[in-house]
DSSP file (Angstrom, degrees, kcal/mol; ACC not computed):
  #  RESIDUE AA STRUCTURE BP1 BP2  ACC     N-H-->O    O-->H-N    N-H-->O    O-->H-N    TCO  KAPPA ALPHA  PHI   PSI    X-CA   Y-CA   Z-CA
    1    1 A M              0   0    0      0, 0.0     2,-0.4     0, 0.0     0, 0.0   0.000 360.0 360.0 360.0 131.3   52.1   50.7    3.9
    2    2 A Q        -     0   0    0      1,-0.0     2,-0.2     0, 0.0     0, 0.0  -0.640 360.0-130.1 -83.8 133.5   54.3   49.5    6.7
    3    3 A S        -     0   0    0     -2,-0.4     2,-0.2     1,-0.1    -1,-0.0  -0.562  18.9-120.3 -84.9 147.9   55.2   45.8    6.6
    4    4 A L        -     0   0    0     -2,-0.2     2,-1.7     1,-0.1    -1,-0.1  -0.538  20.3-118.3 -82.2 150.9   54.7   43.6    9.6
    5    5 A N        +     0   0    0     -2,-0.2    -1,-0.1     2,-0.0    -2,-0.0  -0.595  62.5 146.3 -86.5  74.9   57.7   41.8   11.2
    6    6 A V        -     0   0    0     -2,-1.7     5,-0.1    11,-0.1    10,-0.1  -0.934  52.9-112.4-119.8 134.0   56.3   38.4   10.5
    7    7 A P     >  -     0   0    0      0, 0.0     4,-2.2     0, 0.0     3,-0.4  -0.288  32.4-115.0 -60.1 151.2   58.2   35.2    9.7
    8    8 A S  H  > S+     0   0    0      1,-0.2     4,-2.4     2,-0.2     5,-0.2   0.853 114.4  55.3 -60.5 -37.0   57.6   34.0    6.1
    9    9 A S  H  > S+     0   0    0      1,-0.2     4,-1.2     2,-0.2    -1,-0.2   0.887 110.0  46.7 -64.8 -36.5   55.9   30.7    7.2
   10   10 A A  H  >>S+     0   0    0     -3,-0.4     5,-3.2     2,-0.2     4,-0.5   0.885 110.6  53.1 -70.3 -38.0   53.4   32.8    9.2
   11   11 A N  H ><5S+     0   0    0     -4,-2.2     3,-1.0     1,-0.2    -2,-0.2   0.906 105.5  54.2 -61.3 -41.6   52.9   35.1    6.3
   12   12 A Q  H 3<5S+     0   0    0     -4,-2.4    -1,-0.2     1,-0.3    -2,-0.2   0.832 111.7  44.4 -63.6 -32.4   52.1   32.2    4.0
   13   13 A R  H 3<5S-     0   0    0     -4,-1.2    -1,-0.3    -5,-0.2    -2,-0.2   0.493 117.5-113.2 -89.7  -3.1   49.4   31.0    6.3
   14   14 A G  T <<5 +     0   0    0     -3,-1.0     2,-0.4    -4,-0.5    -3,-0.2   0.755  68.1 143.1  79.7  24.9   48.1   34.5    6.8
   15   15 A L      < -     0   0    0     -5,-3.2     2,-0.5    -6,-0.1    -1,-0.3  -0.798  43.7-144.0-101.7 140.1   49.1   34.7   10.5
   16   16 A S    >>  -     0   0    0     -2,-0.4     4,-2.5     1,-0.1     3,-0.5  -0.857  14.1-137.4 -97.1 134.8   50.3   37.8   12.2
   17   17 A S  H 3> S+     0   0    0     -2,-0.5     4,-0.7     1,-0.2    -1,-0.1   0.803 102.1  54.5 -64.0 -27.5   53.0   37.2   14.8
   18   18 A S  H 34 S+     0   0    0      2,-0.1    -1,-0.2     1,-0.1     4,-0.1   0.824 117.3  32.9 -76.8 -29.9   51.4   39.7   17.2
   19   19 A R  H <4 S+     0   0    0     -3,-0.5     3,-0.2     1,-0.1    -2,-0.2   0.810 130.5  27.2 -95.5 -32.9   47.9   38.0   17.2
   20   20 A F  H >X S+     0   0    0     -4,-2.5     3,-1.6     1,-0.1     4,-0.6   0.177  77.9 114.4-120.1  17.7   48.6   34.4   16.7
   21   21 A H  G >< S+     0   0    0     -4,-0.7     3,-0.7     1,-0.3    14,-0.4   0.783  71.7  65.5 -62.7 -25.5   52.1   33.8   18.2
   22   22 A V  G 34 S+     0   0    0      1,-0.2    14,-2.7    -3,-0.2    15,-0.3   0.745 101.1  50.5 -68.8 -21.2   50.6   31.7   21.0
   23   23 A F  G <4 S+     0   0    0     -3,-1.6    -1,-0.2    12,-0.2    -2,-0.2   0.623  91.8  96.2 -89.5 -14.1   49.6   29.0   18.4
   24   24 A Q  S << S-     0   0    0     -3,-0.7    11,-1.4    -4,-0.6     2,-0.3  -0.472  82.5-109.7 -79.8 147.5   53.0   28.8   16.7
   25   25 A R  E     -A   34   0A   0      9,-0.2     2,-0.8    -2,-0.2     8,-0.1  -0.573  23.9-146.5 -75.1 135.3   55.5   26.2   17.7
   26   26 A D  E  >  +A   33   0A   0      7,-1.3     6,-1.9    -2,-0.3     4,-1.5  -0.851  23.8 170.9-107.8  97.8   58.5   27.5   19.5
   27   27 A Y  H  > S+     0   0    0     -2,-0.8     4,-0.5     4,-0.3    -1,-0.2   0.763  74.2  53.5 -78.6 -25.7   61.5   25.4   18.5
   28   28 A E  H  4 S+     0   0    0      2,-0.1    -1,-0.2     1,-0.1    -2,-0.1   0.912 125.2  16.6 -77.6 -42.9   64.0   27.6   20.2
   29   29 A R  H  4 S+     0   0    0      4,-0.1    -2,-0.2     1,-0.1    -1,-0.1   0.776 135.5  29.7-101.9 -30.7   62.6   27.7   23.7
   30   30 A Y  H >< S-     0   0    0     -4,-1.5     3,-2.1     3,-0.1    -4,-0.2  -0.002 100.7-107.8-129.1  30.1   60.1   24.9   24.0
   31   31 A E  T 3< S-     0   0    0     -4,-0.5   130,-0.3     1,-0.3    -4,-0.3   0.800  84.7 -47.9  52.5  36.5   61.3   22.1   21.6
   32   32 A G  T 3  S+     0   0    0     -6,-1.9    -1,-0.3     1,-0.3    -5,-0.2   0.505 100.4 137.8  86.1   5.2   58.5   22.8   19.1
   33   33 A V  E <   -A   26   0A   0     -3,-2.1    -7,-1.3    -7,-0.6    -1,-0.3  -0.697  61.0-109.6 -82.6 132.4   55.6   22.9   21.6
   34   34 A P  E >>  -A   25   0A   0      0, 0.0     4,-1.4     0, 0.0     3,-0.8  -0.298  21.9-122.2 -59.9 145.0   53.2   25.7   20.9
   35   35 A R  H 3> S+     0   0    0    -11,-1.4     4,-2.9   -14,-0.4     5,-0.2   0.825 110.2  65.7 -58.9 -31.6   53.3   28.5   23.4
   36   36 A L  H 3> S+     0   0    0    -14,-2.7     4,-2.3     1,-0.2    -1,-0.3   0.907 101.6  48.7 -58.2 -41.7   49.6   28.0   24.2
   37   37 A N  H <> S+     0   0    0     -3,-0.8     4,-2.5   -15,-0.3    -1,-0.2   0.886 110.4  51.1 -65.0 -38.0   50.4   24.6   25.6
   38   38 A I  H  X S+     0   0    0     -4,-1.4     4,-2.5     2,-0.2    -2,-0.2   0.925 110.6  48.5 -64.3 -44.0   53.2   26.1   27.7
   39   39 A Y  H  X S+     0   0    0     -4,-2.9     4,-2.4     2,-0.2    -2,-0.2   0.887 111.1  51.0 -63.6 -39.0   50.8   28.7   29.0
   40   40 A R  H  X S+     0   0    0     -4,-2.3     4,-2.7    -5,-0.2    -2,-0.2   0.928 110.6  48.4 -63.8 -44.6   48.3   26.0   29.8
   41   41 A L  H  X S+     0   0    0     -4,-2.5     4,-2.7   103,-0.3     5,-0.2   0.921 111.7  49.5 -61.9 -43.0   50.8   24.0   31.7
   42   42 A R  H  X S+     0   0    0     -4,-2.5     4,-2.3     2,-0.2    -1,-0.2   0.905 111.2  49.4 -63.4 -40.5   52.0   27.0   33.7
   43   43 A L  H  X S+     0   0    0     -4,-2.4     4,-2.7     2,-0.2    -2,-0.2   0.926 110.6  51.1 -62.5 -44.0   48.4   27.8   34.6
   44   44 A L  H  X S+     0   0    0     -4,-2.7     4,-2.6     1,-0.2    -2,-0.2   0.941 112.3  45.2 -58.2 -49.1   47.9   24.2   35.7
   45   45 A F  H  X S+     0   0    0     -4,-2.7     4,-2.4     1,-0.2    -1,-0.2   0.847 112.1  52.4 -66.9 -33.0   50.9   24.2   37.9
   46   46 A T  H  X S+     0   0    0     -4,-2.3     4,-2.6    -5,-0.2    -1,-0.2   0.926 110.8  47.2 -66.2 -44.5   50.0   27.7   39.3
   47   47 A L  H  X S+     0   0    0     -4,-2.7     4,-2.8     2,-0.2     5,-0.3   0.919 112.1  50.4 -62.2 -43.7   46.5   26.4   40.2
   48   48 A V  H  X>S+     0   0    0     -4,-2.6     4,-2.4    -5,-0.2     5,-0.6   0.935 111.0  49.5 -59.2 -46.5   48.0   23.3   41.8
   49   49 A F  H  X5S+     0   0    0     -4,-2.4     4,-1.6     1,-0.2     5,-0.4   0.944 116.0  40.9 -59.0 -49.2   50.4   25.4   43.8
   50   50 A F  H  <5S+     0   0    0     -4,-2.6     4,-0.4     1,-0.2    -1,-0.2   0.865 123.0  37.3 -71.8 -35.7   47.7   27.7   45.1
   51   51 A F  H  <5S+     0   0    0     -4,-2.8     4,-0.3    -5,-0.2    -1,-0.2   0.751 125.7  34.1 -88.8 -23.6   45.0   25.2   45.8
   52   52 A L  H  X5S+     0   0    0     -4,-2.4     4,-2.5    -5,-0.3     5,-0.4   0.787 103.0  67.5-103.0 -32.2   47.1   22.3   47.0
   53   53 A T  H  X<S+     0   0    0     -4,-1.6     4,-2.3    -5,-0.6     5,-0.4   0.950 104.8  39.3 -60.2 -55.7   50.0   23.8   49.0
   54   54 A Y  H  > S+     0   0    0     -4,-0.4     4,-2.4    -5,-0.4     5,-0.3   0.950 119.5  45.2 -62.6 -49.6   48.1   25.3   51.9
   55   55 A E  H  > S+     0   0    0     -4,-0.3     4,-1.8     2,-0.2    -1,-0.2   0.932 117.9  41.7 -62.6 -47.1   45.7   22.5   52.4
   56   56 A S  H  X S+     0   0    0     -4,-2.5     4,-2.5     1,-0.2    -1,-0.2   0.949 119.5  41.4 -69.1 -48.2   48.1   19.6   52.1
   57   57 A W  H  X S+     0   0    0     -4,-2.3     4,-2.7    -5,-0.4     5,-0.2   0.841 112.7  54.1 -73.2 -30.9   51.0   21.1   54.1
   58   58 A A  H  X S+     0   0    0     -4,-2.4     4,-1.6    -5,-0.4    -1,-0.2   0.919 112.2  45.7 -64.0 -41.9   48.7   22.5   56.8
   59   59 A H  H  X S+     0   0    0     -4,-1.8     4,-0.7    -5,-0.3    -2,-0.2   0.923 115.4  46.6 -65.5 -43.9   47.2   19.0   57.2
   60   60 A I  H >< S+     0   0    0     -4,-2.5     3,-0.5     1,-0.2    -2,-0.2   0.932 115.9  43.8 -64.0 -46.6   50.6   17.4   57.3
   61   61 A L  H 3< S+     0   0    0     -4,-2.7    -1,-0.2     1,-0.2    -2,-0.2   0.730 118.8  41.9 -76.4 -22.4   52.2   19.8   59.7
   62   62 A T  H 3< S+     0   0    0     -4,-1.6    -1,-0.2    -5,-0.2    -2,-0.2   0.410  83.0 124.4-104.2   2.1   49.3   19.9   62.1
   63   63 A H    <<  -     0   0    0     -4,-0.7     2,-0.4    -3,-0.5     4,-0.1  -0.381  43.2-161.6 -65.1 136.2   48.4   16.2   62.2
   64   64 A R        +     0   0    0      2,-0.1    -2,-0.1    -2,-0.1    -1,-0.0  -0.929  47.4  13.2-119.4 144.9   48.5   14.7   65.6
   65   65 A G  S    S-     0   0    0     -2,-0.4     2,-0.1     2,-0.0    -2,-0.0  -0.216 103.5 -26.9  87.7-178.7   48.7   11.0   66.4
   66   66 A P        -     0   0    0      0, 0.0     2,-0.3     0, 0.0    -2,-0.1  -0.376  64.6-122.9 -71.8 148.8   49.6    8.0   64.3
   67   67 A W        -     0   0    0     -2,-0.1     2,-0.4    -4,-0.1     3,-0.1  -0.666  13.5-123.7 -89.0 143.0   49.0    8.2   60.6
   68   68 A D     >  -     0   0    0     -2,-0.3     4,-3.1     1,-0.1     5,-0.3  -0.763  30.6-128.4 -75.5 131.5   46.9    5.7   58.6
   69   69 A N  H  > S+     0   0    0     -2,-0.4     4,-2.3     1,-0.2     5,-0.2   0.902 103.4  41.1 -55.6 -50.2   49.4    4.4   56.0
   70   70 A A  H  > S+     0   0    0      2,-0.2     4,-2.1     1,-0.2    -1,-0.2   0.905 116.7  49.4 -67.2 -40.9   47.2    5.0   52.9
   71   71 A N  H  > S+     0   0    0      2,-0.2     4,-2.3     1,-0.2    -2,-0.2   0.913 111.9  48.6 -64.1 -43.1   45.9    8.4   54.2
   72   72 A A  H  X S+     0   0    0     -4,-3.1     4,-2.6     1,-0.2     5,-0.3   0.911 109.4  52.7 -63.3 -42.8   49.5    9.5   55.0
   73   73 A A  H  X S+     0   0    0     -4,-2.3     4,-2.1    -5,-0.3    -1,-0.2   0.911 110.1  48.8 -60.0 -42.1   50.7    8.4   51.5
   74   74 A A  H  X S+     0   0    0     -4,-2.1     4,-2.4     2,-0.2    -2,-0.2   0.937 112.4  46.9 -64.2 -46.9   47.9   10.5   49.9
   75   75 A W  H  X S+     0   0    0     -4,-2.3     4,-2.4     1,-0.2    -2,-0.2   0.903 114.6  46.2 -63.9 -40.7   48.6   13.6   51.9
   76   76 A F  H  X S+     0   0    0     -4,-2.6     4,-2.5     2,-0.2    -1,-0.2   0.837 110.0  54.3 -72.5 -31.1   52.4   13.5   51.3
   77   77 A M  H  X S+     0   0    0     -4,-2.1     4,-2.5    -5,-0.3    -2,-0.2   0.941 111.6  44.9 -63.9 -45.8   51.8   12.8   47.6
   78   78 A W  H  X S+     0   0    0     -4,-2.4     4,-1.9     2,-0.2    -2,-0.2   0.896 113.0  51.0 -66.0 -39.2   49.7   15.9   47.3
   79   79 A G  H  X S+     0   0    0     -4,-2.4     4,-1.5     2,-0.2    -1,-0.2   0.913 111.4  47.8 -62.4 -41.9   52.2   17.9   49.4
   80   80 A S  H  X S+     0   0    0     -4,-2.5     4,-2.7     1,-0.2    -2,-0.2   0.899 108.5  54.5 -64.6 -40.6   55.0   16.7   47.1
   81   81 A Y  H  X S+     0   0    0     -4,-2.5     4,-1.8     1,-0.2    -1,-0.2   0.873 105.1  54.1 -61.9 -36.5   53.0   17.6   44.0
   82   82 A S  H  X S+     0   0    0     -4,-1.9     4,-0.6     2,-0.2    -1,-0.2   0.878 110.2  46.6 -66.2 -35.8   52.6   21.1   45.3
   83   83 A V  H >X S+     0   0    0     -4,-1.5     3,-1.1     1,-0.2     4,-0.7   0.925 112.0  49.8 -69.5 -44.8   56.4   21.5   45.7
   84   84 A I  H >X S+     0   0    0     -4,-2.7     4,-1.9     1,-0.3     3,-0.5   0.809  98.3  69.4 -63.6 -29.4   57.0   20.0   42.2
   85   85 A S  H 3X S+     0   0    0     -4,-1.8     4,-1.8     1,-0.2    -1,-0.3   0.794  90.0  61.9 -62.0 -27.0   54.4   22.5   40.8
   86   86 A V  H <X S+     0   0    0     -3,-1.1     4,-1.3    -4,-0.6    -1,-0.2   0.914 105.4  46.2 -63.7 -41.6   56.9   25.3   41.6
   87   87 A I  H <X S+     0   0    0     -4,-0.7     4,-3.5    -3,-0.5    -2,-0.2   0.898 109.4  56.5 -64.1 -39.8   59.3   23.7   39.1
   88   88 A G  H  < S+     0   0    0     -4,-1.9    -2,-0.2     1,-0.2    -1,-0.2   0.813 101.3  55.8 -63.6 -31.6   56.5   23.3   36.7
   89   89 A I  H  < S+     0   0    0     -4,-1.8    -1,-0.2   -44,-0.2    -2,-0.2   0.912 118.3  33.7 -65.7 -41.2   55.7   27.0   36.7
   90   90 A R  H  < S+     0   0    0     -4,-1.3    -2,-0.2     1,-0.2    -1,-0.1   0.909 137.5  18.4 -81.2 -44.5   59.2   27.8   35.7
   91   91 A R    >X  +     0   0    0     -4,-3.5     3,-1.1    -5,-0.1     4,-0.6  -0.676  68.8 172.4-129.7  75.5   60.1   24.8   33.5
   92   92 A P  G >4 S+     0   0    0      0, 0.0     3,-0.6     0, 0.0    -1,-0.1   0.800  75.4  55.1 -61.8 -32.5   56.8   23.2   32.4
   93   93 A L  G >4 S+     0   0    0      1,-0.2     3,-0.9     2,-0.1    -5,-0.1   0.747  98.6  63.7 -74.1 -20.8   58.2   20.7   29.9
   94   94 A K  G <4 S+     0   0    0     -3,-1.1    -1,-0.2     1,-0.2    -6,-0.1   0.759 106.4  42.4 -73.3 -24.0   60.6   19.2   32.5
   95   95 A V  G XX S+     0   0    0     -4,-0.6     4,-0.9    -3,-0.6     3,-0.8   0.026  72.8 119.9-114.9  27.4   57.7   17.9   34.7
   96   96 A R  H X>  +     0   0    0     -3,-0.9     4,-2.1     1,-0.2     3,-0.8   0.877  68.4  64.0 -57.0 -40.0   55.4   16.5   32.1
   97   97 A P  H 3> S+     0   0    0      0, 0.0     4,-2.5     0, 0.0    -1,-0.2   0.840  97.6  55.8 -58.3 -30.8   55.6   13.0   33.6
   98   98 A I  H <> S+     0   0    0     -3,-0.8     4,-2.1     2,-0.2    -2,-0.2   0.845 106.0  51.6 -69.0 -31.2   53.9   14.2   36.8
   99   99 A V  H <X S+     0   0    0     -4,-0.9     4,-2.5    -3,-0.8    -1,-0.2   0.915 109.8  49.2 -67.8 -42.8   51.0   15.5   34.7
  100  100 A L  H  X S+     0   0    0     -4,-2.1     4,-2.9     2,-0.2    -2,-0.2   0.915 109.3  52.7 -61.4 -42.9   50.7   12.1   33.1
  101  101 A F  H  X S+     0   0    0     -4,-2.5     4,-2.6     1,-0.2     5,-0.3   0.925 110.1  48.2 -57.0 -46.0   50.8   10.5   36.5
  102  102 A E  H  X S+     0   0    0     -4,-2.1     4,-2.0     1,-0.2     5,-0.3   0.923 112.8  47.6 -61.8 -45.3   48.0   12.8   37.6
  103  103 A V  H  X S+     0   0    0     -4,-2.5     4,-2.5     1,-0.2     5,-0.3   0.933 113.8  47.6 -62.2 -46.6   45.9   12.0   34.5
  104  104 A V  H  X S+     0   0    0     -4,-2.9     4,-2.5     1,-0.2     5,-0.2   0.941 114.2  43.6 -64.6 -49.0   46.4    8.3   34.8
  105  105 A Y  H  X S+     0   0    0     -4,-2.6     4,-2.1    -5,-0.2    -1,-0.2   0.879 117.6  45.6 -69.7 -33.8   45.6    7.9   38.5
  106  106 A K  H  X S+     0   0    0     -4,-2.0     4,-2.7    -5,-0.3     5,-0.2   0.926 115.2  45.2 -73.6 -43.3   42.5   10.2   38.4
  107  107 A V  H  X S+     0   0    0     -4,-2.5     4,-2.4    -5,-0.3    -2,-0.2   0.908 114.3  50.5 -65.2 -40.4   41.0    8.7   35.2
  108  108 A A  H  X S+     0   0    0     -4,-2.5     4,-2.7    -5,-0.3     5,-0.3   0.935 112.7  45.9 -61.9 -46.0   41.7    5.2   36.5
  109  109 A W  H  X>S+     0   0    0     -4,-2.1     4,-2.8    -5,-0.2     5,-1.4   0.928 113.4  48.6 -64.0 -44.8   40.0    6.0   39.9
  110  110 A L  I  <>S+     0   0    0     -4,-2.7     5,-3.0     3,-0.2    -1,-0.2   0.895 115.9  45.1 -61.5 -38.7   37.0    7.7   38.2
  111  111 A S  I  <5S+     0   0    0     -4,-2.4    -2,-0.2    -5,-0.2    -1,-0.2   0.896 123.1  32.6 -71.7 -41.7   36.7    4.7   35.8
  112  112 A V  I  <5S+     0   0    0     -4,-2.7    -2,-0.2    -5,-0.2    -3,-0.2   0.828 134.1  20.0 -89.3 -34.3   37.0    1.9   38.4
  113  113 A V  I  X5S+     0   0    0     -4,-2.8     4,-1.1    -5,-0.3    -3,-0.2   0.884 128.1  33.8-102.6 -56.5   35.5    3.5   41.5
  114  114 A A  I  ><S+     0   0    0     -5,-1.4     4,-2.6     1,-0.2     5,-0.2   0.915 111.6  56.8 -74.6 -44.1   33.2    6.4   40.7
  115  115 A Y  H  ><S+     0   0    0     -5,-3.0     4,-2.7    -6,-0.2     5,-0.2   0.918 106.1  48.7 -59.9 -47.5   31.7    5.3   37.3
  116  116 A P  H  > S+     0   0    0      0, 0.0     4,-1.8     0, 0.0    -1,-0.2   0.900 113.6  48.3 -60.0 -37.6   30.3    2.0   38.6
  117  117 A L  H  <>S+     0   0    0     -4,-1.1     5,-3.6     2,-0.2     6,-0.8   0.901 111.8  49.8 -65.8 -39.6   28.7    3.8   41.5
  118  118 A W  H ><5S+     0   0    0     -4,-2.6     3,-1.3     4,-0.2    -1,-0.2   0.904 108.5  52.1 -65.3 -41.9   27.3    6.5   39.2
  119  119 A V  H 3<5S+     0   0    0     -4,-2.7    -1,-0.2     1,-0.3    -2,-0.2   0.889 112.8  44.9 -62.1 -39.7   25.8    3.9   36.9
  120  120 A K  T 3<5S-     0   0    0     -4,-1.8    -1,-0.3    -5,-0.2    -2,-0.2   0.389 115.1-120.0 -83.6   4.5   24.1    2.2   39.8
  121  121 A Q  T < 5S+     0   0    0     -3,-1.3    -3,-0.2    -4,-0.1    -2,-0.1   0.862  84.2 114.7  56.6  40.4   23.0    5.7   41.0
  122  122 A E      < +     0   0    0     -5,-3.6    -4,-0.2    -6,-0.1    -5,-0.1   0.300  43.7  89.0-116.5   4.8   24.9    5.1   44.3
  123  123 A L    >   +     0   0    0     -6,-0.8     3,-2.0     2,-0.1     6,-0.3   0.929  67.6  82.4 -71.6 -45.2   27.5    7.8   44.0
  124  124 A I  T 3  S+     0   0    0      1,-0.3     4,-0.0    -7,-0.2     0, 0.0  -0.440 107.4  11.1 -64.4 125.0   25.6   10.6   45.6
  125  125 A G  T 3  S+     0   0    0      1,-0.3    -1,-0.3    -2,-0.2    -2,-0.1   0.330 102.3 118.7  89.5  -7.2   25.9   10.3   49.4
  126  126 A S  S X  S-     0   0    0     -3,-2.0     3,-1.5    -4,-0.1     4,-0.4  -0.449  80.5-109.1 -85.4 163.9   28.7    7.7   49.2
  127  127 A P  T 3> S+     0   0    0      0, 0.0     4,-0.6     0, 0.0     3,-0.3   0.758 118.3  61.3 -61.5 -22.7   32.2    8.2   50.6
  128  128 A A  H 3> S+     0   0    0      1,-0.2     4,-2.2     2,-0.1     5,-0.2   0.608  82.1  83.4 -79.4 -11.8   33.4    8.4   46.9
  129  129 A E  H <> S+     0   0    0     -3,-1.5     4,-2.0    -6,-0.3    -1,-0.2   0.923  90.5  45.9 -61.4 -46.7   31.3   11.5   46.1
  130  130 A S  H  > S+     0   0    0     -4,-0.4     4,-1.3    -3,-0.3    -1,-0.2   0.890 113.4  49.5 -67.2 -37.4   33.7   14.1   47.6
  131  131 A M  H  X S+     0   0    0     -4,-0.6     4,-3.0     1,-0.2    -1,-0.2   0.876 108.5  54.4 -67.2 -36.1   36.7   12.4   45.9
  132  132 A T  H  X S+     0   0    0     -4,-2.2     4,-2.1     1,-0.2    -2,-0.2   0.904 103.8  55.0 -62.9 -41.3   34.8   12.4   42.6
  133  133 A R  H  < S+     0   0    0     -4,-2.0     4,-0.2     1,-0.2    -1,-0.2   0.850 114.5  40.9 -61.0 -33.9   34.2   16.1   42.9
  134  134 A V  H >< S+     0   0    0     -4,-1.3     3,-1.1    -5,-0.1    -2,-0.2   0.913 116.3  47.6 -78.0 -45.5   37.9   16.7   43.2
  135  135 A F  H >< S+     0   0    0     -4,-3.0     3,-1.8     1,-0.2    -2,-0.2   0.713  93.3  75.3 -73.6 -20.6   39.0   14.2   40.6
  136  136 A I  G >< S+     0   0    0     -4,-2.1     3,-1.1     1,-0.3    -1,-0.2   0.747  80.8  73.9 -64.0 -20.5   36.6   15.3   37.9
  137  137 A W  G X   +     0   0    0     -3,-1.1     3,-1.9     1,-0.3    -1,-0.3   0.379  62.0 104.5 -73.2   6.3   38.9   18.3   37.4
  138  138 A V  G <>  +     0   0    0     -3,-1.8     4,-1.8     1,-0.3    -1,-0.3   0.661  60.5  81.2 -59.9 -14.7   41.3   15.9   35.6
  139  139 A V  H <> S+     0   0    0     -3,-1.1     4,-2.3     1,-0.2    -1,-0.3   0.876  83.5  60.5 -58.2 -37.5   40.0   17.7   32.5
  140  140 A L  H <> S+     0   0    0     -3,-1.9     4,-2.4     1,-0.2    -1,-0.2   0.948 107.1  40.9 -61.2 -52.1   42.4   20.5   33.2
  141  141 A P  H  > S+     0   0    0      0, 0.0     4,-2.0     0, 0.0    -1,-0.2   0.845 112.6  56.9 -66.9 -28.8   45.6   18.5   33.0
  142  142 A I  H  < S+     0   0    0     -4,-1.8    -2,-0.2     1,-0.2     5,-0.2   0.927 112.8  40.7 -63.6 -42.7   44.2   16.5   30.0
  143  143 A V  H  < S+     0   0    0     -4,-2.3    -1,-0.2     1,-0.2    -3,-0.2   0.864 116.4  50.2 -71.8 -36.2   43.7   19.8   28.1
  144  144 A A  H  < S+     0   0    0     -4,-2.4  -103,-0.3    -5,-0.2    -2,-0.2   0.789  86.6  99.3 -75.0 -27.7   47.0   21.3   29.3
  145  145 A M  S  < S-     0   0    0     -4,-2.0     2,-1.9    -5,-0.2     3,-0.2  -0.394  74.8-133.0 -66.5 128.9   49.2   18.3   28.4
  146  146 A P     >  +     0   0    0      0, 0.0     4,-2.7     0, 0.0     5,-0.2  -0.585  33.4 178.1 -78.3  82.9   51.1   18.7   25.1
  147  147 A W  H  > S+     0   0    0     -2,-1.9     4,-2.9     1,-0.2     5,-0.3   0.861  71.5  52.6 -61.7 -41.7   50.1   15.2   24.0
  148  148 A R  H  > S+     0   0    0      1,-0.2     4,-2.5     2,-0.2    -1,-0.2   0.944 113.9  43.8 -60.2 -47.5   51.8   15.3   20.5
  149  149 A Y  H  > S+     0   0    0      2,-0.2     4,-2.6     1,-0.2     5,-0.3   0.916 113.6  51.5 -63.1 -43.9   55.1   16.3   22.1
  150  150 A F  H  X>S+     0   0    0     -4,-2.7     4,-2.8     1,-0.2     5,-0.8   0.937 112.9  44.3 -60.7 -47.9   54.7   13.8   24.9
  151  151 A L  I  X>S+     0   0    0     -4,-2.9     5,-2.9     1,-0.2     4,-1.1   0.915 114.1  50.7 -63.0 -42.9   54.0   10.9   22.5
  152  152 A R  I  <5S+     0   0    0     -4,-2.5     6,-2.6    -5,-0.3    -2,-0.2   0.910 121.4  31.0 -63.0 -43.1   56.8   11.9   20.1
  153  153 A T  I  <5S+     0   0    0     -4,-2.6    -2,-0.2     4,-0.2    -1,-0.2   0.837 131.4  28.4 -88.9 -33.5   59.5   12.2   22.8
  154  154 A H  I  <5S+     0   0    0     -4,-2.8    -3,-0.2    -5,-0.3    -2,-0.1   0.785 129.6  29.2-101.6 -31.2   58.4    9.6   25.4
  155  155 A V  I  <<S+     0   0    0     -4,-1.1    -3,-0.2    -5,-0.8    -4,-0.1   0.900 132.1  28.2 -95.5 -52.6   56.6    6.9   23.4
  156  156 A W  S   <S-     0   0    0     -5,-2.9    -4,-0.2     2,-0.1    -3,-0.2   0.662  94.3-136.5 -85.6 -17.1   58.1    7.0   19.9
  157  157 A G        +     0   0    0     -6,-0.4    -4,-0.2     1,-0.2    -5,-0.1   0.702  48.8 149.9  71.7  20.8   61.5    8.2   21.1
  158  158 A A        -     0   0    0     -6,-2.6    -1,-0.2    -7,-0.2     3,-0.1  -0.603  46.3-116.3 -85.6 146.3   61.8   10.8   18.3
  159  159 A P        -     0   0    0      0, 0.0    -1,-0.1     0, 0.0     2,-0.0  -0.288  48.3 -73.0 -72.6 166.1   63.8   13.9   18.9
  160  160 A A        -     0   0    0      1,-0.1     2,-0.3    -7,-0.0  -128,-0.1  -0.359  55.7-121.6 -58.9 137.0   62.2   17.4   18.8
  161  161 A V        -     0   0    0   -130,-0.3    -1,-0.1    -3,-0.1    -3,-0.0  -0.647  19.9-152.0 -87.7 136.7   61.4   18.3   15.2
  162  162 A R              0   0    0     -2,-0.3    -1,-0.0     1,-0.1     0, 0.0  -0.817 360.0 360.0-103.0 148.1   62.8   21.4   13.6
  163  163 A P              0   0    0      0, 0.0    -1,-0.1     0, 0.0    -2,-0.0   0.511 360.0 360.0 -67.2 360.0   61.0   23.2   10.8
């Protein structure tokens, strides 16, 4: 019988490196973050790049006339996020704070603006309806964010843990 090339810790848990390597923590390349989280972050940044880049920059570059300050800030924020997403595809752990920013502002907006309208059954047909349809996708960055790693390094200030 041919033996598998599996680390002893994976053998003890009954994991094969070929089937379950995405669930294992990668201390050498990703500071102990499981590869699955890295793949989720890369997918998130890829989706942001493809869905946000064209729309935001086309709007910015073809805009005529004076800008409304709040509207301009929103378009340039989304355009900037599309540029930063390129860095996130290559180095996902370096741009985690931008994911947290996205989660916080979208959840806050949904909680303060959309939820009260929804409770009063006034969301459908309101100006907030289209923004709610966009912001409800905040589920993706919530799932993609390596929360344990983020809390350990940014909140508790602990260094990356080695096995």
